[in-house]
N, C-alpha and C positions, 0 to 999 in steps of 0.2 A: 642125664644131660651133661654135657661138657660146659661148665660155667665159664671157665676161662676162654673158651672159644667163642661162646655167645657174646661175652663182653668185648672181645675183640671184633666181632662182626658189627656189633652195635656202635662201637667207637668209630669204625671205618665208614659206617652209614652217615653217622654225624659229621665226620670230616667232608664226606662227599657232598652232603647237603649244604654245609658252610661254604665249601668251595663253590657250590652252583650258585648260591645266594650272592656270594662276593662277586663272581664273574657277571651275574645278571646285573647286579648293581653298578658294576663298572661299566658294562655296555650301555645301561640307561644313562650314566653320567656323560659317557662319550657321546652318545646320541644327542643329549641335551645341549653339549657343548658345540655341536656341529649344525644341527637343524633347528628351525623355528619352533616356538612352543605350541602354536596352534595345530591342531590336527586337521588334515584335509578332510572336506566333505567328499566321502566316497561317491556320492551320486553326482557329484559336480565334475564337468570334464576338464582335464588340464588344458591350459592354453597350448602346451606343446602337442598334445594329441589333437587338438582342434586345428592347429596349424598343418599338421600332417594330413588331416582328413580334408580340409577345405583347400589346401595349397596356398594359404595366405595368412600373414599375421600383420597386425596393425600395431605400429610403434609410434606412441606420441612424441613428438620432437619440437623443439623451438629453433628453427633453421636461420638464427639471426646472429650466430656466434662463431664467425670463421676465427681460426682454421679448425675448430672443434666440431662446429655444426653449421653448415651453410648450403646455400644453392649455387652451384658452379657455373661456368659459363655455358655449359649445355642444358642449363635449366634442370639439373638433377640434383637430389641431395648428395652432399659431400661431406668429407671431414673425418677426424680421428674416429669419433664414436659410430659414425655411419659405417666406416670400414669394418671395425669390430663387429657390428651387429649382422651386416651382410655374410661375414665370414662364418659367424657363429651359426646363423640359420641355415647357411649352405651345408654345414657340416651335420645339421638334422636331415636336410634333404634338399638337394639342388633344384627341386620342383616347386619349392615354396616361395612365393613372391611376398617381398617385404614392401609394406605400404607405410610410408612415413607420413603421419597426420601432422601437419604443421600448425602450431598454436603457441599462444603466449605461455611462458613457463609456468605462470600461477595456475593454469588450467590443467596441467598434465597429470596432477596427482588424482584430481577428481575424475579425469577421463579413464584412468586405470580402475579406480574404485567403482566407477558406474558401468565398467564393461565396454565403453566407447573405444578403448584401446587395450590391447592385450598386454602390454608392457610399455615402459617409456625409456628414454635415454637416461643418462645418469643424472642422480641427484645426491646432494650431500646427506649423510646418514643422521639427520637429527632426529632424536629421540621420539619427538612428537610426530614426524612422519611415519616411524615404524609402527604406530597405531593405526595407520591408515592402509598399509600394505607390507610387503616384505622386500627388503633389499638383499641383493645377492651377498653371498658369504666371502667375497673377494673384491678388493678394490679394483675399479677400472683406471682411475687416476688419483694421484696425491696432488691436490692444487694448492701450492702456497698462495695465500691471499695477502696482498700488500695494501697499505694505506696510501693513496695517490691523490695529488693535487696539481695546481698549475706550476708550483715551484716546490723543489726539494726544501725540506726543512726538518730540523731535529725537534719535533714537538713533542711535548711530554704528555703523559697520561692526563695531568691535572688541566693542561691547556685544552685538550681536546674533550674532556669531560666536564663541559660548562654549557649553559643555556644558550650562550652566544656563538658556540660552534656548530656549524650546520654540516651534516652528511647527506650525501645522495646515494640511493641503493635501488637495486632491482626489486621490485614488488614480490613478496612471498619467498625471496631467496635466503639462504643461509647467512649472506652477508648482512641483510637486514636485521635478522635475528641477532647476529653477533654484535652489530653496533648497539642494539637496544641492551644487550647483556653486558658488553664491556664498557659503553660510555652512556650510562642511563640518564645523565643530565643534559646530553647533547640533544639537538633536534634532527629528526630524519624526514627527508622528502623521498617518497617512493615513485618509481616509474615502471612502466610494463616492460621495457627493455633496457639494456646497459647503455645503449646509445644515449637515451635522455638522462641517465644517471651521470655519465661522463660530460655530456653537453651542460648539465646544470654546474658542474664544476669549472668547466672551462669558461662559461659566461661570468663566472664569480658569484653566482647566486648561492653557490655551497661552498664550503671550505675544503671537502675531501670526499672521496669515495673509496670503497673497499672493492678491489677488483682481483679476479684470478690472474695467473700468469698468463694464460693463453689470450685473455682479453687485453692485457697490457702490451704484449707482443704485437697483436693485430693492430692496436691503436697506434703504436709506434711506427708500424709499416705504412700507416696512411698519413703519417706526417703530423700527427697530433702530438704536441709537446707536453705529454703528461709525465708528471715527475714523481718518482717514489719518495715518500716520506720516510726517512729512517733508512737503515741499511739492511734490515732483515724483514722477512713476512711477519705480519701481525699473528698469523696461525696457519695451520695447513688443513685444508678440507679433505675428506675421505669421501670419494664419490664413487658410487656403483649403481647398477640397474635396479629399477623399481618394478615390482610385478604383484599381482594380486594376492591377497591374504590366503594362506591354505593350500597354495598350489605347490605341493611338495615336489612333485616330478619336474616342473619347470624350475624351481628354486635349485634343486640337486644338479640339474643339467647345466644351467647358467653357471652356477659356482664352480662345478667341475671343470667347465670349459675354460673359464677365467683363470683357475689355479694351474691348468695344464700349459696354457699359453703364456702365463706370467713366467712359470719355470723355464719354459723353452725360449724365452726372449722375445716373443712375437709382440706382446703388448708394448714392450720398450721399443722395439724396432718401428711399430706403427706411430707411437707417440713421437719418436724423433723425426720421422719423415714429415709429420703433419705440423708439429709444434716445437719440438726440442730443438732442432737445428737453428730455428729462428730465435729461440730464447738464448741459446749459447752465443749466437752472433750479436745479440743485444746485451751480452754480459751477464746474463741471468742463469744461474744453474737451475736445473729442474730435478723434480723427483720422479723416477720410473718405478713401476710396479714389478718387483722382483719376485723370485721363488718363495712360495708361501704366501704370496700377496703382500709382501713386505716392502717398504719404500727404500728406494736406491737412489742416493744423490749423484747426479751426472753433472760435471763442470766443465766437460770437453768432448 
């Protein structure tokens, strides 16, 4: 027996095995970085397959927030997110009818969990919400959130973080959660829609509210003199579509579609059409979703 040759062959086998284990491990790490942790129930039909089979998909939406989500003059759902969803589903099949189930924002996550809706329009990626379903792996919007009141002021954290300072917020929203986290000593009144929260501030019953860029732009267009407190956003929300836990096929399609159209400038183009141009006119820069799902600051 050629001992030298046998040793070389064994060494080669060990090298190949080590390389294979390393490659397999790297692939597992890569998959773990891009796909949700839960495994899909192979006996459960994907929302995507059901839509193709039934020619229908139900999307939970709160159509009270122009120009992002609203009912237009023709009585039809319209807005930035509506346009995105319609184009996305059309790319699956032009035969699929999109039904927008209008409801209060706080009901939308439960609608997806229970199966009353197949997916919902965007929500902020709060970690607690990710326990209830899956967020797509690419942003649909990066929304600067401002502190707003009746009059502009340079209020400090200590001034707002007191029991005598009162915020108003949309019930179940990321803004409500942020107020409680950032200003734990303040009080918060919650409302089923943003109109109620803004009205509470304008009436003087609350000192301030946290509002996204598109809400501020729309409010100003309606002639409401809502003033931004400070010069910069309090923070930025990462918003994307929410879907049932375990639906890998739907998750991968929506994520891929968003990444492709973000890189191609389609998301930015639609956002500018519905929201961005009015934000710029109001002197407020906005954040577009750019290649790789990264934020792009647009000032003109």
